C-alpha positions as CSV (number, residue, x, y, z in Angstrom):
1,M,21.1,2.2,-20.8
2,G,19.5,2.5,-17.4
3,L,21.0,3.5,-14.1
4,T,23.0,1.1,-12.0
5,A,22.0,0.5,-8.4
6,D,25.1,2.4,-7.2
7,N,24.3,5.4,-9.5
8,A,20.7,5.4,-8.4
9,V,21.7,5.4,-4.7
10,A,24.3,8.1,-5.3
11,K,21.5,10.2,-6.9
12,L,19.3,9.6,-3.8
13,V,22.1,10.7,-1.5
14,E,22.4,13.9,-3.6
15,V,18.6,14.5,-3.7
16,S,18.3,14.0,0.1
17,S,21.0,16.5,0.7
18,L,19.6,19.1,-1.7
19,A,16.1,18.7,-0.2
20,H,17.5,19.1,3.3
21,H,19.4,22.3,2.4
22,R,16.4,23.6,0.4
23,G,14.0,22.8,3.2
24,R,11.4,21.3,0.9
25,L,10.8,19.1,-2.0
26,R,10.7,20.7,-5.5
27,V,7.3,20.7,-7.2
28,A,8.3,18.0,-9.6
29,E,9.7,15.8,-6.8
30,K,6.5,16.2,-4.8
31,K,4.4,15.3,-7.8
32,R,6.5,12.1,-8.4
33,A,6.1,11.2,-4.7
34,D,2.3,11.8,-4.8
35,D,2.0,9.8,-8.0
36,A,3.9,6.9,-6.4
37,L,1.9,6.9,-3.3
38,Q,-1.3,6.9,-5.4
39,L,-0.1,4.0,-7.4
40,L,0.6,2.0,-4.2
41,A,-2.8,3.0,-2.9
42,N,-4.6,1.9,-6.1
43,G,-2.7,-1.4,-6.4
44,R,-1.7,-3.2,-9.6
45,P,-2.9,-1.6,-12.7
46,P,-4.7,-3.7,-15.3
47,A,-2.2,-5.5,-17.6
48,D,-3.7,-3.9,-20.7
49,A,-3.6,-0.3,-19.3
50,K,-1.3,2.2,-21.0
51,G,2.1,2.1,-19.4
52,A,1.1,-0.9,-17.2
53,K,4.4,-2.8,-17.6
54,Q,6.4,0.2,-16.3
55,R,4.0,0.9,-13.5
56,I,3.9,-2.7,-12.4
57,I,7.8,-2.8,-12.2
58,Y,7.8,0.5,-10.4
59,M,5.1,-0.5,-8.0
60,E,6.8,-3.8,-7.1
61,T,10.1,-2.0,-6.5
62,L,8.4,0.6,-4.3
63,L,6.6,-2.2,-2.3
64,G,10.0,-3.7,-1.5
65,I,11.3,-0.3,-0.6
66,R,8.3,0.4,1.6
67,K,8.7,-3.0,3.4
68,E,12.2,-2.1,4.5
69,F,12.2,1.7,4.7
70,G,8.6,2.7,5.1
71,D,6.9,5.6,3.3
72,V,10.1,7.7,3.8
73,G,11.9,5.3,1.5
74,V,9.1,5.4,-1.0
75,I,9.0,9.2,-1.1
76,L,12.8,9.4,-1.4
77,C,12.9,7.0,-4.3
78,A,9.9,8.4,-6.1
79,A,11.0,12.0,-5.6
80,G,14.7,11.3,-6.4
81,L,14.4,8.8,-9.2
82,G,10.8,8.5,-10.4
83,I,9.0,5.8,-12.5
84,G,11.2,6.2,-15.6
85,A,14.5,5.8,-13.9
86,I,13.4,2.8,-11.8
87,A,11.4,1.0,-14.5
88,N,14.2,1.5,-17.0
89,M,16.9,0.0,-14.8
90,R,18.0,-3.4,-15.8
91,D,16.4,-6.0,-13.6
92,S,19.9,-7.2,-12.6
93,E,20.6,-3.7,-11.2
94,R,17.1,-3.0,-9.8
95,V,17.2,-6.0,-7.6
96,F,20.2,-4.5,-5.7
97,L,18.6,-1.1,-5.2
98,R,17.3,-2.0,-1.7
99,S,20.6,-3.5,-0.5
100,K,22.6,-0.6,-1.9
101,L,20.2,1.9,-0.3
102,R,20.5,0.1,3.0
103,E,24.3,0.6,2.9
104,K,23.8,4.4,2.6
105,W,20.7,4.9,4.6
106,D,22.4,6.4,7.6
107,K,24.2,8.9,5.4
108,L,21.0,10.3,4.0
109,S,19.4,13.6,5.1
110,L,15.8,12.4,5.6
111,D,14.1,15.2,7.6
112,I,12.1,16.6,4.7
113,F,11.1,13.1,3.5
114,Q,10.1,12.1,7.1
115,T,8.0,15.3,7.4
116,Y,6.2,14.5,4.2
117,A,5.6,10.9,5.3
118,D,4.2,12.2,8.7
119,L,1.7,14.3,6.8
120,L,0.4,11.1,5.2
121,D,-0.7,9.9,8.7
122,Q,-3.0,12.9,9.1
123,D,-6.6,12.1,8.5
124,T,-8.2,12.8,5.1
125,P,-11.3,14.9,5.7
126,L,-14.3,12.5,5.6
127,S,-16.2,14.8,3.3
128,S,-13.7,14.0,0.6
129,V,-13.8,10.2,1.1
130,A,-15.9,8.3,-1.4
131,G,-16.4,4.5,-1.4
132,D,-18.5,1.6,-0.5
133,V,-19.7,1.1,3.1
134,Y,-20.0,-2.3,4.8
135,E,-21.4,-3.2,8.2
136,L,-19.0,-4.8,10.6
137,S,-19.8,-6.8,13.8
138,M,-18.3,-6.1,17.2
139,E,-16.4,-9.3,16.7
140,D,-14.9,-8.0,13.4
141,V,-13.7,-4.8,15.3
142,Q,-12.1,-6.9,18.0
143,K,-10.2,-9.0,15.4
144,I,-9.0,-5.8,13.7
145,V,-7.6,-4.4,16.9
146,A,-6.0,-7.7,17.8
147,M,-4.2,-8.1,14.4
148,P,-0.7,-6.6,14.5
149,G,0.4,-4.5,11.5
150,Q,-3.1,-4.2,10.0
151,I,-3.9,-0.7,11.2
152,T,-2.1,1.6,8.9
153,G,-2.5,5.1,10.5
154,I,-3.9,7.0,13.3
155,I,-7.3,5.9,14.8
156,R,-9.5,9.0,15.1
157,L,-12.8,9.7,16.9
158,T,-15.0,12.2,15.1
159,E,-17.8,14.1,16.8
160,P,-19.9,15.7,14.1
161,Y,-21.0,19.3,14.5
162,N,-24.5,18.1,13.4
163,G,-26.2,17.2,16.6
164,Y,-28.3,14.5,14.8
165,Q,-25.3,12.4,13.8
166,S,-23.6,10.0,16.2
167,P,-19.9,10.2,16.9
168,F,-17.8,7.6,15.0
169,V,-14.4,6.1,14.8
170,T,-12.2,5.9,11.8
171,I,-9.6,3.1,11.6
172,P,-7.3,3.1,8.6
173,L,-6.7,-0.5,7.5
174,S,-4.4,-2.4,5.2
175,K,-5.9,-3.2,1.7
176,E,-5.5,-6.9,2.4
177,L,-7.5,-6.8,5.7
178,A,-10.2,-4.6,4.1
179,E,-10.5,-7.0,1.2
180,S,-10.8,-10.0,3.6
181,L,-13.5,-8.2,5.6
182,I,-15.7,-7.3,2.6
183,V,-15.8,-10.8,1.2
184,N,-19.4,-12.2,1.3
185,R,-20.8,-8.9,2.7
186,E,-23.4,-6.8,1.1
187,R,-22.6,-3.2,0.5
188,I,-24.8,-0.8,2.5
189,L,-26.8,1.5,0.2
190,E,-27.4,5.0,1.6
């Protein structure tokens, strides 16, 4: 039998207190948080992938948590409960997780989780970023800046050490906006 929403939130209260007094997340908690954030970044797994049903349930629950509590809530739930506990909850209990968490939110010690979430806003070194490149027009950039809620992190100006490269701006975008921008565009081959 899975956790009830009340038991899950009681566990989150305990985990937040322990992390606060410990001054850090345990290794296993950090791994669960990293895995959850990676799942959210990658999006819905293919239906035929191993463990897809559990991961889809987990991802949908975390998306709801993120909508209300941001990455702090995602990190708390992932570190404190993890995929197994959340995915194995009865649906009739899981649907109340957000509202029960909302009732206790002000009683949680969230400093460690907030610090971890703040680290997510730091820029990933561009040398470690791999992906497709698309050309945007100035009009596209103006639309991006004008759209509320579509910029998902800190906008950064990079001035390369290599004197032959031009400075450039990095703007972290929502997946939805990125997908809408690349429709009908050719990938730039370098």
